[in-house]
C-alpha positions as a printed Julia matrix, in Angstrom:
858×3 Matrix{Float64}:
  22.15   41.17   13.81
  23.96   40.43   17.49
  21.04   38.12   18.72
  21.65   36.2    14.98
  25.25   35.62   15.54
  24.87   34.38   19.06
  21.96   31.87   17.88
  24.15   30.92   15.08
  26.93   30.65   17.57
  25.32   28.46   20.27
  24.0    26.39   18.29
  26.11   25.33   15.58
  28.95   25.11   18.86
  26.32   22.6    20.12
  26.61   20.46   16.41
  30.01   20.28   16.89
  30.63   19.46   20.65
  27.74   16.6    20.46
  28.21   15.65   16.82
  27.59   12.02   18.09
  24.32   12.62   19.22
  23.56   15.29   16.4
  24.4    12.39   13.47
  21.88    9.86   15.16
  19.36   12.47   15.68
  19.87   13.66   12.05
  19.96    9.73   10.9
  16.91    8.82   12.61
  14.66   11.45   10.99
  16.43   10.99    7.58
  15.24    7.25    7.59
  11.56    8.28    8.95
  11.24   11.18    6.09
  13.07    8.29    3.45
  10.07    6.38    4.11
   7.26    8.69    3.6
   8.85    9.96    0.8
   9.31    6.52   -0.59
   5.62    5.33   -0.49
   4.57    9.16   -1.95
   6.97    8.61   -4.63
   5.67    5.11   -5.53
   2.09    5.09   -5.2
   1.7     8.39   -6.17
   3.95    7.29   -9.54
   1.33    4.5   -10.23
  -1.32    6.79   -9.65
  -0.14    8.82  -12.1
   0.94    6.19  -14.68
  -2.59    4.98  -14.33
  -4.49    8.72  -14.97
  -1.99    9.09  -17.73
  -3.17    6.27  -19.28
  -6.74    6.9   -19.15
  -5.87   10.56  -20.39
  -3.9     9.62  -23.13
  -6.42    6.88  -24.7
  -9.34    9.3   -23.8
  -7.78   11.71  -26.41
 -10.12   14.82  -26.76
 -13.26   12.36  -26.13
 -15.79   14.04  -23.66
 -17.63   10.92  -23.61
 -17.41    7.23  -24.13
 -20.4     4.38  -25.04
 -19.34    1.44  -23.3
 -20.87   -1.78  -23.22
 -21.82   -3.91  -20.06
 -20.62   -7.52  -21.26
 -20.84   -8.15  -24.89
 -19.54   -5.55  -27.09
 -21.04   -3.05  -29.24
 -22.45   -3.66  -32.56
 -20.62   -2.13  -35.3
 -23.88   -0.98  -37.23
 -24.53    1.45  -34.87
 -21.96    3.43  -35.32
 -22.77    4.94  -38.48
 -26.11    5.72  -36.75
 -24.09    7.51  -33.79
 -21.51    8.82  -36.27
 -24.31   11.0   -38.11
 -26.63   11.84  -35.06
 -27.23   15.79  -34.48
 -25.79   16.28  -31.31
 -22.56   14.27  -32.19
 -19.61   16.34  -33.23
 -17.06   13.35  -33.62
 -17.02    9.91  -32.61
 -13.84    7.31  -33.03
 -14.62    3.46  -32.61
 -12.54    1.79  -30.53
 -10.9    -2.31  -30.3
  -8.63   -2.85  -27.4
  -6.57   -5.98  -26.43
  -3.98   -7.05  -23.62
  -2.17   -9.02  -25.19
   0.52  -11.47  -23.95
   4.08  -11.42  -25.29
   5.26  -14.7   -26.5
   8.99  -14.21  -26.45
   8.94  -12.83  -23.23
   6.58  -14.3   -20.72
   4.89  -12.36  -17.79
   5.06   -9.54  -20.23
   1.97   -7.74  -21.79
   1.35   -5.28  -24.34
  -2.04   -3.01  -24.85
  -3.32   -2.87  -28.59
  -5.37   -0.28  -29.67
  -7.55   -0.71  -33.15
  -8.76    2.73  -34.37
 -10.12    4.23  -37.43
  -7.57    6.71  -38.09
 -10.28    8.53  -40.41
 -12.72    8.98  -37.44
  -9.92    9.72  -34.98
  -9.45   13.27  -36.53
 -12.54   14.92  -34.34
 -11.09   13.38  -31.61
  -7.55   14.31  -32.33
  -6.02   11.43  -29.97
  -3.2    10.7   -32.68
  -2.52   13.83  -34.82
   0.34   14.6   -33.23
   1.8    11.14  -32.92
   1.42   10.29  -36.45
   2.07   14.38  -37.83
   5.82   13.47  -38.25
   4.87   10.14  -40.84
   5.28   10.7   -45.06
   2.16   10.04  -46.21
   3.31    7.14  -48.03
   4.68    5.85  -44.69
   1.51    6.05  -43.35
  -0.55    4.64  -46.15
   2.06    1.67  -46.17
   1.13    1.24  -43.01
  -2.43    0.84  -43.01
  -2.45   -1.58  -45.9
   0.2    -3.79  -44.85
  -1.61   -6.59  -43.11
  -1.2    -7.07  -39.78
   0.95   -4.11  -39.16
   1.35   -2.4   -35.57
   2.71    1.01  -34.31
   4.79    0.77  -31.18
   6.16    3.02  -29.12
  10.14    3.73  -29.57
  10.07    3.41  -25.63
   8.72   -0.41  -25.87
  11.34   -1.1   -29.2
  14.2     0.11  -27.38
  13.32   -1.91  -23.91
  12.69   -5.19  -26.28
  15.31   -4.3   -28.93
  12.39   -4.24  -31.74
  13.29   -2.32  -34.8
  11.29   -1.36  -37.51
  10.28   -3.89  -39.61
  10.51   -7.24  -37.26
   7.92   -9.18  -36.4
   6.3    -9.1   -32.86
   4.41  -12.28  -31.76
   1.93  -11.97  -29.06
  -1.03  -14.28  -28.0
  -4.36  -14.2   -28.23
  -6.82  -16.61  -26.77
  -3.98  -18.71  -26.54
  -3.05  -18.5   -30.09
   0.2   -16.73  -31.55
  -0.33  -14.16  -33.89
   2.74  -12.42  -35.54
   2.48   -8.34  -36.55
   5.0    -6.23  -38.32
   6.32   -3.5   -36.83
   5.77   -1.06  -39.58
   5.92    2.49  -36.95
   7.67    3.5   -34.26
   5.56    6.27  -32.35
   7.32    9.16  -30.43
   6.91    9.73  -26.36
   3.51   11.63  -26.94
   0.33   11.0   -26.49
  -0.75    7.43  -26.31
   2.36    6.88  -26.79
   2.89    7.73  -23.15
   0.06    4.68  -22.21
   0.84    1.94  -19.78
   4.96    3.32  -19.78
   5.11    2.74  -23.24
   3.71   -0.57  -23.6
   1.16    0.25  -25.96
   0.56   -0.4   -29.75
  -1.56    0.99  -32.18
  -3.52   -1.23  -35.25
  -6.06   -0.17  -37.89
  -9.26   -1.44  -36.37
 -10.3    -3.48  -39.22
  -7.04   -5.16  -39.01
  -7.31   -5.14  -34.77
 -10.75   -6.83  -35.14
  -9.61   -9.57  -37.28
  -6.42  -10.66  -34.98
  -8.4   -10.08  -31.74
 -11.65  -12.58  -33.18
 -13.72   -9.28  -32.56
 -14.99   -8.82  -36.58
 -18.2    -6.75  -36.49
 -17.95   -5.59  -32.93
 -16.2    -2.44  -30.72
 -15.06   -2.65  -27.24
 -16.09    1.38  -26.9
 -17.01    4.37  -28.99
 -15.62    8.02  -28.11
 -17.45   10.83  -28.42
 -17.28   14.94  -28.75
 -20.59   16.45  -28.73
 -21.59   19.62  -30.77
 -22.58   22.27  -28.25
 -21.36   23.18  -24.71
 -23.72   24.06  -21.96
 -26.83   21.68  -23.21
 -24.91   18.07  -22.45
 -28.39   17.5   -20.3
 -30.45   17.38  -23.83
 -28.01   16.03  -25.84
 -27.45   13.01  -23.47
 -31.24   12.96  -23.36
 -31.53   12.52  -27.36
 -28.18   10.28  -27.39
 -30.19    7.69  -24.95
 -32.89    7.5   -27.68
 -30.62    6.02  -29.98
 -28.2     3.74  -27.75
 -29.31    0.08  -27.77
 -29.5    -2.06  -24.82
 -26.55   -3.22  -22.93
 -24.2     0.33  -23.72
 -23.92    3.04  -21.53
 -22.62    6.46  -21.47
 -19.95    7.63  -19.36
 -17.43   10.23  -19.05
 -13.63    9.0   -19.35
 -12.78   10.43  -15.77
 -16.03    9.12  -14.23
 -15.49    5.72  -15.55
 -12.19    5.12  -13.71
 -13.15    7.3   -10.77
 -13.98    3.44   -9.02
 -10.35    2.46   -9.43
  -8.79    5.8    -9.07
 -10.35    6.03   -5.5
  -9.39    2.2    -4.56
  -5.63    2.67   -5.54
  -5.6     6.27   -3.14
  -7.14    4.05   -0.36
  -4.21    1.69   -0.78
  -2.05    4.9    -0.78
  -3.43    6.11    2.52
  -3.17    2.91    4.17
   0.6     2.56    3.36
   1.34    6.53    4.0
  -0.47    6.17    7.63
   1.9     3.03    7.87
   4.98    5.36    6.87
   3.72    7.92    8.83
   4.93    5.55   12.11
   8.52    5.65   11.38
   8.08    9.65   10.71
   6.43    9.63   14.25
   9.13    7.53   15.75
  11.57   10.14   14.58
   9.57   12.99   15.66
   9.94   10.86   19.85
  13.8    10.96   18.59
  13.65   15.17   18.55
  11.64   15.58   21.15
  14.45   13.61   23.22
  17.17   15.06   21.33
  15.88   18.73   22.41
  15.14   17.88   26.16
  18.24   16.35   26.63
  19.7    19.19   24.86
  18.24   21.7    27.12
  19.23   19.71   30.27
  22.84   19.53   29.11
  23.36   23.18   28.49
  21.12   24.23   31.39
  23.96   26.29   32.56
  24.81   28.4    29.35
  21.22   29.16   29.29
  20.8    30.54   32.27
  23.98   32.6    31.72
  22.38   33.84   28.59
  19.09   34.8    30.5
  21.23   36.52   32.63
  22.94   38.57   30.06
  19.13   40.14   28.81
  18.09   37.12   26.51
  14.45   36.76   26.78
  12.37   33.92   27.08
  10.86   34.44   23.33
  14.39   33.75   22.73
  15.4    31.12   24.32
  12.56   29.5    22.95
  12.99   30.43   19.56
  17.18   28.94   20.29
  16.09   25.48   21.16
  13.45   25.47   17.87
  15.78   26.96   15.38
  18.29   23.95   16.25
  15.08   21.52   16.12
  15.19   23.29   12.45
  18.63   22.53   11.75
  17.93   18.46   12.37
  15.05   18.57    9.9
  16.39   20.5     7.33
  19.6    18.25    7.25
  17.72   15.11    8.24
  14.99   16.22    5.38
  17.59   16.63    2.51
  19.37   13.33    3.49
  15.9    11.49    3.9
  14.34   13.2     0.77
  17.78   11.39   -1.5
  17.18    8.34    0.82
  13.65    8.35   -0.19
  14.1     8.48   -3.86
  16.47    5.5    -3.83
  14.21    3.45   -1.64
  11.24    4.27   -3.87
  13.09    3.17   -7.14
  13.84   -0.22   -4.97
  10.24   -0.48   -3.63
   8.48    0.82   -7.31
   8.24   -2.93   -8.94
   6.71   -4.48   -5.55
   4.28   -1.63   -5.6
   3.06   -1.44   -8.95
   2.94   -5.08   -9.26
   0.48   -5.39   -6.17
  -1.54   -2.43   -7.61
  -1.77   -4.33  -11.18
  -2.84   -7.47   -8.88
  -5.36   -5.72   -6.97
  -6.67   -3.19   -9.36
  -5.7    -2.34  -12.47
  -2.51   -2.39  -14.77
   0.21   -0.31  -14.43
   3.7    -0.06  -15.8
   5.95    2.42  -13.69
   9.17    2.15  -15.09
  10.42    5.66  -13.48
   9.9     7.76  -10.39
   9.06   11.39  -11.36
  10.26   13.7    -8.34
  10.1    17.57   -8.55
  12.1    20.47   -7.09
   8.59   21.45   -5.62
   7.96   18.23   -3.9
  11.28   18.34   -2.67
  10.8    21.79   -1.03
   7.35   20.81   -0.06
   9.12   17.8     1.64
  11.7    19.55    3.18
   9.62   22.12    4.97
   7.49   19.42    6.1
  10.52   17.99    7.76
  11.48   21.24    9.55
   8.11   21.71   10.34
   7.48   18.57   12.4
  11.23   18.62   14.13
  10.21   22.23   15.12
   6.61   21.27   16.31
   8.36   17.93   18.17
  11.2    20.17   19.93
   8.18   22.93   21.06
   7.75   21.47   24.41
  11.0    21.34   25.68
  12.08   24.63   24.25
   9.06   25.93   26.19
   9.66   24.35   29.32
  13.26   26.03   28.91
  11.9    29.44   28.11
   9.81   29.6    31.54
  13.12   28.46   33.7
  14.45   31.46   35.7
  17.97   32.13   34.96
  19.19   31.68   38.77
  17.08   28.32   38.36
  18.28   26.95   35.37
  22.32   27.63   36.65
  21.79   25.93   39.41
  19.6    23.04   38.86
  21.15   19.42   39.76
  21.59   17.78   36.9
  18.66   15.96   35.49
  16.0    16.22   33.41
  13.77   19.05   33.33
  11.61   17.67   35.88
   8.16   16.06   35.87
   6.74   16.82   39.29
   3.96   14.52   40.7
   1.15   16.88   39.59
   2.68   16.3    35.89
   2.51   12.67   36.18
  -0.8    12.51   37.35
  -1.68   14.59   34.01
   0.17   11.83   31.93
  -1.62    9.32   33.87
  -5.19   10.95   33.39
  -4.53   11.98   29.72
  -3.1     8.29   28.98
  -6.63    6.92   30.23
  -8.68    9.82   28.74
  -6.55    9.38   25.46
  -7.49    5.5    25.15
 -10.89    5.95   26.13
 -10.86    8.27   23.29
  -9.53    5.76   20.96
 -12.51    3.19   21.71
 -15.06    6.09   20.81
 -13.16    6.78   17.58
 -13.36    2.97   16.4
 -17.6     3.77   16.24
 -17.3     6.33   13.45
 -18.48    5.64   10.04
 -16.0     5.78    7.38
 -15.87    9.36    5.2
 -15.88    9.1     1.56
 -14.52    5.23    2.07
 -11.26    6.71    4.19
 -11.26    4.88    7.84
 -10.61    8.52    9.41
 -12.06    7.4    12.73
  -9.55    4.32   12.76
  -6.62    6.55   11.79
  -8.03    8.86   14.47
  -8.2     5.78   17.05
  -4.77    4.45   15.98
  -3.01    7.61   16.78
  -5.17    8.33   20.38
  -4.25    4.92   21.38
  -0.36    5.13   20.79
  -0.28    8.47   22.48
  -2.55    6.81   25.61
  -0.1     4.13   25.9
   3.0     6.33   25.62
   1.72    8.62   28.24
   1.0     5.84   31.09
   4.55    4.05   29.76
   6.53    5.55   32.84
   4.01    4.71   35.25
   3.94    1.05   34.17
   7.88    0.51   33.71
   8.01    1.96   37.31
   5.73   -0.24   38.5
   7.37   -3.22   37.23
  10.76   -2.27   38.35
   9.29   -1.84   41.88
   7.67   -5.07   41.66
  10.87   -6.87   40.68
  12.3    -5.16   43.43
   9.82   -6.24   46.2
  10.16  -10.05   45.09
  13.75  -10.0    47.14
  16.26   -8.9    44.25
  19.02   -7.34   45.85
  22.31   -6.22   44.46
  25.14   -8.16   45.93
  27.92  -10.42   44.45
  27.25  -10.95   40.89
  23.98   -9.18   40.6
  25.18   -5.74   41.65
  25.96   -4.18   38.61
  22.17   -5.35   36.86
  21.02   -3.96   40.49
  22.7    -0.41   39.9
  21.31   -0.64   36.4
  17.63   -1.47   37.33
  17.81    1.15   39.88
  19.29    4.05   37.37
  16.84    3.51   35.1
  13.93    3.89   37.36
  15.68    6.97   39.36
  16.55    8.7    36.2
  13.22    7.27   34.01
  11.96   10.49   32.79
  15.34   10.87   30.56
  14.78    7.7    29.16
  11.04    7.6    28.67
  10.81    9.28   25.14
  12.76    6.74   23.59
  11.02    3.86   25.17
   8.07    5.43   24.14
   9.27    5.63   20.38
  10.72    1.83   20.6
   7.2     0.94   22.27
   5.11    2.47   19.44
   7.47    0.42   16.67
   6.86   -2.6    18.78
   3.2    -1.84   19.16
   2.54   -1.83   15.07
   5.23   -4.31   14.12
   2.83   -6.74   16.65
  -0.48   -5.49   15.27
   0.64   -5.26   11.81
   1.93   -9.03   11.9
  -1.78  -10.25   13.63
  -3.36   -8.45   10.88
  -1.84  -10.05    8.54
  -1.86  -13.2     9.66
  -5.34  -12.88   10.25
  -5.6   -11.96    6.86
  -3.69  -14.91    5.53
  -5.28  -17.09    7.75
  -8.39  -16.0     6.13
  -7.39  -16.3     2.76
  -6.2   -19.78    3.25
  -9.52  -20.85    4.42
 -11.48  -19.1     1.79
  -9.09  -20.51   -0.78
  -9.38  -23.91    0.42
 -13.65  -23.51    0.52
 -13.71  -21.3    -2.96
 -11.15  -22.21   -4.85
 -12.16  -26.11   -6.18
 -10.8   -27.65   -9.23
  -8.32  -29.77   -9.82
  -6.36  -28.03  -12.89
  -7.27  -24.36  -14.17
  -7.08  -24.17  -18.07
  -7.3   -20.97  -20.0
  -5.66  -18.99  -22.53
  -4.12  -16.79  -19.57
  -3.56  -17.07  -15.84
  -6.15  -16.12  -14.05
  -6.18  -12.42  -13.7
  -7.03   -8.91  -14.63
  -6.02  -10.24  -18.21
  -8.67  -12.93  -18.0
 -11.56  -10.89  -18.94
 -10.65  -10.64  -22.81
  -9.12  -13.83  -23.54
 -11.22  -16.61  -24.23
 -11.25  -20.41  -25.14
 -11.45  -21.69  -28.37
 -15.05  -23.55  -28.32
 -13.35  -26.52  -30.24
 -10.34  -26.71  -27.79
 -13.05  -26.59  -25.06
 -14.67  -29.44  -26.57
 -11.72  -31.92  -27.22
 -11.01  -30.78  -23.3
 -14.29  -32.39  -22.62
 -14.01  -35.64  -24.65
 -10.45  -36.33  -22.27
 -10.51  -39.66  -20.44
 -10.39  -39.47  -16.46
 -12.7   -36.42  -15.8
 -15.35  -36.16  -13.2
 -16.88  -32.59  -13.84
 -15.96  -29.44  -15.78
 -17.0   -25.83  -14.79
 -16.97  -23.2   -17.49
 -16.32  -19.68  -16.24
 -17.14  -16.2   -17.71
 -15.77  -12.63  -16.18
 -16.87   -9.18  -17.13
 -15.75   -6.2   -15.79
 -18.67   -3.84  -14.98
 -19.48   -0.59  -13.02
 -22.44   -0.05  -10.19
 -22.59    3.31   -8.63
 -19.18    4.66   -9.13
 -17.7     1.22   -7.85
 -15.68   -1.38  -10.85
 -17.2    -4.85  -10.27
 -16.43   -8.11  -11.27
 -19.31  -10.19  -12.82
 -18.65  -13.86  -12.84
 -20.91  -16.36  -14.46
 -20.53  -20.38  -14.41
 -21.93  -23.72  -13.29
 -23.21  -22.97  -10.15
 -24.46  -26.64   -9.83
 -20.91  -27.65  -10.5
 -19.5   -25.68   -7.38
 -22.57  -26.43   -5.33
 -21.03  -30.28   -5.67
 -17.44  -29.42   -5.06
 -18.07  -26.72   -2.03
 -17.13  -23.86   -4.11
 -18.53  -21.08   -1.94
 -18.13  -19.37    1.54
 -21.45  -17.53    2.79
 -21.63  -14.87    5.14
 -25.3   -16.78    6.58
 -27.82  -18.72    5.51
 -28.01  -22.32    4.36
 -25.91  -22.82    1.47
 -27.87  -25.27   -0.13
 -30.93  -23.23   -0.13
 -28.59  -20.2    -1.3
 -27.62  -22.51   -4.66
 -31.29  -23.67   -4.98
 -32.26  -20.18   -5.76
 -29.4   -19.26   -7.87
 -30.14  -22.52   -9.69
 -33.83  -22.17  -10.2
 -35.16  -19.09   -9.08
 -32.94  -17.1   -11.66
 -30.96  -15.18   -8.15
 -27.53  -13.81   -8.22
 -25.16  -13.88   -5.38
 -23.06  -10.79   -4.26
 -19.41  -10.65   -2.56
 -19.25   -9.43    0.94
 -17.03   -6.12   -0.24
 -19.77   -5.22   -2.99
 -22.46   -5.45   -0.02
 -20.95   -3.43    2.26
 -20.34   -1.02   -0.37
 -23.83   -0.46   -1.78
 -25.6    -1.56    1.63
 -26.84   -4.58    0.55
 -28.11   -7.57    2.49
 -29.97  -11.37    1.57
 -33.13  -10.97   -0.47
 -32.31   -7.0    -1.61
 -32.92   -6.32   -5.45
 -29.65   -5.21   -7.24
 -30.29   -3.69  -11.08
 -27.9    -4.14  -13.77
 -26.92   -3.21  -17.02
 -27.13   -6.48  -19.24
 -27.3    -7.11  -23.17
 -31.26   -6.35  -23.02
 -31.0    -3.53  -21.05
 -31.56   -2.95  -17.26
 -32.81   -5.91  -15.57
 -33.72   -6.09  -11.6
 -32.0    -9.61   -9.99
 -32.56  -10.63   -6.48
 -30.01  -11.31   -3.86
 -30.16  -15.0    -2.79
 -26.7   -15.0    -0.74
 -23.37  -12.94    0.01
 -20.06  -14.75    0.04
 -16.35  -14.13    1.1
 -14.44  -13.16   -1.59
 -10.66  -11.75   -0.96
  -9.97  -11.82   -5.01
 -10.79   -7.97   -5.46
 -11.33   -4.68   -3.27
 -14.12   -3.77   -6.58
 -16.48   -6.22   -5.18
 -17.9    -8.85   -7.48
 -21.07  -10.8    -8.62
 -21.71  -14.18   -9.46
 -24.8   -16.44  -11.09
 -25.19  -19.14  -12.86
 -24.27  -19.47  -16.54
 -28.05  -20.02  -17.94
 -28.98  -16.6   -15.94
 -25.84  -15.06  -17.91
 -26.53  -16.47  -20.76
 -30.28  -15.34  -21.2
 -29.61  -11.9   -20.34
 -26.17  -11.29  -21.8
 -26.08  -13.4   -24.88
 -22.74  -14.06  -24.8
 -21.37  -17.92  -24.92
 -17.81  -17.4   -24.7
 -15.92  -18.56  -21.99
 -12.6   -17.17  -20.63
 -11.75  -20.87  -18.88
 -12.9   -24.16  -16.97
 -11.94  -25.98  -14.27
 -11.44  -29.52  -14.75
 -12.42  -32.01  -11.75
 -10.83  -35.39  -12.35
 -12.27  -38.64  -11.24
  -8.37  -39.78   -9.94
  -7.04  -36.16   -8.54
  -3.69  -37.55   -8.0
  -3.66  -38.29  -12.33
  -3.53  -34.36  -13.21
  -0.07  -34.69  -14.27
  -0.71  -37.16  -16.68
  -3.81  -35.14  -17.47
  -2.19  -31.8   -17.97
   0.47  -33.84  -20.28
  -2.49  -35.16  -22.64
  -3.93  -32.12  -23.02
  -0.55  -30.32  -24.03
   0.14  -33.11  -26.38
  -3.19  -33.05  -28.16
  -3.27  -29.16  -28.33
   0.83  -28.87  -29.2
   1.29  -26.52  -32.02
  -2.18  -25.1   -32.16
  -2.62  -22.69  -29.12
  -0.5   -21.89  -25.91
  -2.8   -22.6   -23.04
  -2.2   -21.84  -19.41
  -2.67  -25.25  -17.28
  -2.42  -24.87  -13.67
  -3.25  -27.62  -10.72
  -4.98  -26.35   -7.79
  -1.88  -26.29   -5.74
  -0.14  -24.15   -7.96
  -3.25  -21.72   -8.13
  -3.56  -21.61   -4.26
   0.5   -21.24   -3.84
   0.06  -18.61   -6.97
  -2.87  -16.57   -4.8
  -1.1   -17.14   -1.54
   2.4   -15.62   -3.55
   0.75  -12.49   -4.6
  -0.9   -11.73   -0.63
   2.44  -12.1     0.52
   4.1    -9.65   -2.27
   1.56   -7.53   -1.41
   2.52   -6.91    2.14
   6.51   -7.27    1.32
   6.16   -3.42    1.64
   4.75   -3.43    5.03
   7.85   -5.6     6.12
  10.26   -3.35    5.08
   8.36    0.02    6.6
   8.19   -1.82    9.93
  12.15   -2.93    9.98
  12.89    0.84    9.08
  10.52    2.1    12.01
  12.0    -0.34   14.57
  15.74    0.72   13.49
  14.69    4.29   14.12
  13.78    3.46   17.51
  16.97    1.75   18.2
  18.47    4.99   17.2
  16.43    6.52   19.67
  18.0     3.8    22.13
  21.26    4.24   21.56
  21.02    7.97   21.41
  19.41    8.42   25.17
  21.66    5.68   26.21
  24.96    7.74   25.12
  23.71   10.77   26.92
  22.63    8.73   29.41
  26.75    7.9    30.19
  27.65   11.5    29.5
  25.38   12.86   31.92
  26.92   10.24   34.75
  30.28   10.22   34.03
  31.31   11.4    37.37
  29.29    8.64   38.74
  30.69    5.83   36.77
  34.18    7.25   37.64
  33.84    6.94   40.91
  32.35    3.43   40.66
  35.51    2.74   38.7
  37.81    4.9    41.32
  36.29    2.22   44.03
  37.03   -0.75   42.19
  34.36   -1.49   39.74
  35.67   -3.61   37.0
  35.03   -2.87   33.01
  32.92   -5.79   32.68
  30.54   -4.43   35.62
  30.35   -1.19   34.19
  29.54   -2.58   30.67
  26.94   -5.02   32.55
  25.22   -2.26   34.41
  24.66   -0.32   31.22
  23.59   -3.12   29.05
  20.88   -3.85   31.69
  19.57   -0.72   31.3
  18.86   -0.77   27.54
  17.7    -4.23   28.05
  15.43   -3.58   30.42
  14.36   -0.6    28.19
  13.65   -2.54   25.51
  11.77   -5.51   27.6
   9.76   -3.15   29.11
   8.86   -1.2    25.87
   7.99   -4.88   24.49
   5.86   -5.72   27.24
   3.71   -2.52   27.3
   3.62   -2.56   23.46
   2.73   -5.86   22.87
  -0.17   -4.88   24.89
  -0.7    -1.97   23.04
   0.15   -3.76   19.71
  -2.46   -6.34   20.56
  -5.44   -3.53   20.79
  -4.31   -1.96   17.68
  -4.37   -4.89   15.71
  -8.22   -5.14   16.61
  -8.47   -1.81   15.17
  -6.77   -2.84   11.8
  -8.75   -5.65   11.18
 -12.2    -4.62   12.53
 -12.16   -0.97   11.6
  -9.73    0.04    9.27
  -9.61   -3.03    7.18
 -13.28   -3.73    7.37
 -14.07    0.26    5.85
 -11.11    0.85    3.66
 -11.82   -2.45    1.39
 -14.96   -4.11    2.99
 -13.35   -7.66    3.78
 -14.57   -9.34    7.31
 -11.11  -11.16    8.73
 -11.21  -13.52   11.35
  -8.66  -12.4    14.54
  -5.85  -15.28   14.83
  -3.91  -14.72   17.53
  -0.19  -16.11   17.1
   2.1   -16.57   20.07
   4.85  -16.75   17.86
   4.77  -13.14   16.82
   5.24  -11.89   20.33
   8.42  -14.44   20.64
   9.6   -13.52   17.18
   9.53   -9.57   18.32
  10.95   -9.87   21.77
  14.0   -11.89   20.01
  14.55   -8.81   18.11
  13.9    -5.96   20.52
  16.14   -7.76   23.36
  19.02   -8.37   21.17
  18.62   -4.85   19.29
  18.43   -3.28   22.78
  21.88   -4.96   23.64
  23.06   -3.91   20.69
  22.15   -0.4    21.16
  23.77   -0.07   24.49
  27.14   -1.72   23.35
  28.38    1.3    22.08
  27.62    3.63   24.67
  28.66    1.24   27.32
  31.97    0.64   25.44
  32.56    4.6    25.54
  32.09    4.28   29.55
  34.79    1.59   29.73
  37.15    3.16   27.44
  37.33    6.33   29.09
  39.73    6.82   32.03
  38.8     7.48   35.45
  40.62   10.54   35.77
  39.11   12.18   32.89
  35.07   11.15   34.2
  35.71   12.65   37.7
  37.37   16.0    37.42
  35.7    19.33   38.32
  34.52   21.41   35.34
């Protein structure tokens, strides 16, 4: 009990006496934790929304029959439903429709057979509250729809209102007959969900006679293998049997990969805050060395000293963690829209509105914050525990020293870690997670941290060897430089934290710059055509919406057209990966240079696709499946599985799931689907695209609502999506830099406290306030400058790992490296200004304190 009381008094006395330093430490840790928590919450919420949606719309179905291209003929449903191994079967028609009155907003509508739904029990809970006459009225009312109460409240819709949606560009009016409670399927897509009778849905969506999928329950458990064999005998060509969870595993894996990359980036802020905890613990031990010596003299054991320092760090972890969790929840709400929009653009539609957070998660995050804080303080605590009482009491002011042996260990350890980083980059990915790349990044940053003191010392000695002397106006700067050199071990940890933040800022900046340059080059080569015309803007919606053949015919008759390209997209699956299958008039693409290939002669490659019936594969898919030109690839078609030869592999930055591209004639042959999602129009005079667009709008006015965008508008939209994708990255980097500046401010403040007598003596000898301030600002400016120089080298190497290892293994894209001096210049400006500002407060404290108070004896 007495020992506990000593611990409490000792720790809280330090918190109270050094409240400014404690506040900076807690704030830095809270910022790091908040970044980590916000990423966990935002991406986790999107992933949970996606999984809940899949589960909600699947109900109790164990299996699903899904087409690979053309929808399922509904005449097959009676055959399937009466099959001996089928316990229950439910047909489904689904459509992602745009809301006419709310541009940019969509709703997912499912058409189901409610009498077949009984076995699947997907909607029984949602509809159980309806009265019989209300349910019957809904079924017999033409074009009626059930909306969720969430959706209705969000858009001010009441029962009996008319909701206008856009289907293939045509406005369709639906009567709101029922409002569903927030359970079951009503939870899908965060409430942006509608339910219709399947016959009415088929009519509205233009899917009369066809189904999008069939959900199944089998009769007996434990004999699925035999049941599947029996089902496969009757399943028509072009239809495959899958489990709902397996169907979405590829998309879920890509979202988790995105989450992993953001989490790794957010951990940089946590790592920087851990350096701050380490620095705080180290300086705390030095500042209270006599107190620790007295406690050791009174009988405190080394293990108790160790625990004393660790418990002090645990206090920082507890308070900083609680504040960080609160701040992270708030930050998650601010980032939620950006993250969910990015996931929607890249992978799949998600509609997250809220950030769920449980007490269990809060407890885990708080525990991790405490654990990281204690781990960060372990080495200073162990050093304090090793010192003998007499050595501690009479040790001269300064940090617990690092001798030459330790310096050599740091040198060899740093070089060894950098060498290890090079070896780790050669490791293959693990389940498409670039574990080797992330490990190499950590090893490289730690290696450069160990080498930082030697780099700074060598730099200062080099400046001094050039004849820089502390005379006249340069005396203050000379004193500041010498003090940084003399007590480098005291400042090294804060500089290392800033160096890591700078390295990540530069490396991510170079990666984004290289990626954007690659996308711009790809757009200029692959996105050809003067006008893009379709029911919706090219996105995830494009696959389910089609242009009316009559509309296409009217467009083709317009004056001033040079060429027209018809395209069709289908989402399919290959070995667990979602794949986009594109078909189009490749002869048109060939004429206008619309693809960039990894290797080979483009003319010969196109010739193989046009005359030899071969296909093109994206680089992403080729990397995922280990494919190369000349290999064979089996695809599920409307006539069954067919094997195609690969003519070439093309660059594609549209999606991370991979893509297959084939000529339209080949698609028509094997998929029997003549519908098109949209067209690209090539004009004889590209400058007249405004007039042609207006002519199309005028010709089709009142009949159909089309999205017509110019080549420039489409390219700008693609680049906007790219920039939006990395918005969250810039926020994470900014917070990491802010935490690092807090470390500089903390170290500079402690430095002023440690040398109060020295500064007091200088003031007594006639040093002016401006000279004192200049000396301290010189120290912090040099800390920022050397951190930038060393971080710039580390960041350049890290960018190579990000581009050629992590990016390649995570997403499968090849991105050429593009160096930019502007990134270094911008970073230098931020760092120098930030470092000077970080030293302004400590300099003000030194200037304002009286000389008498600074030089008095204890």
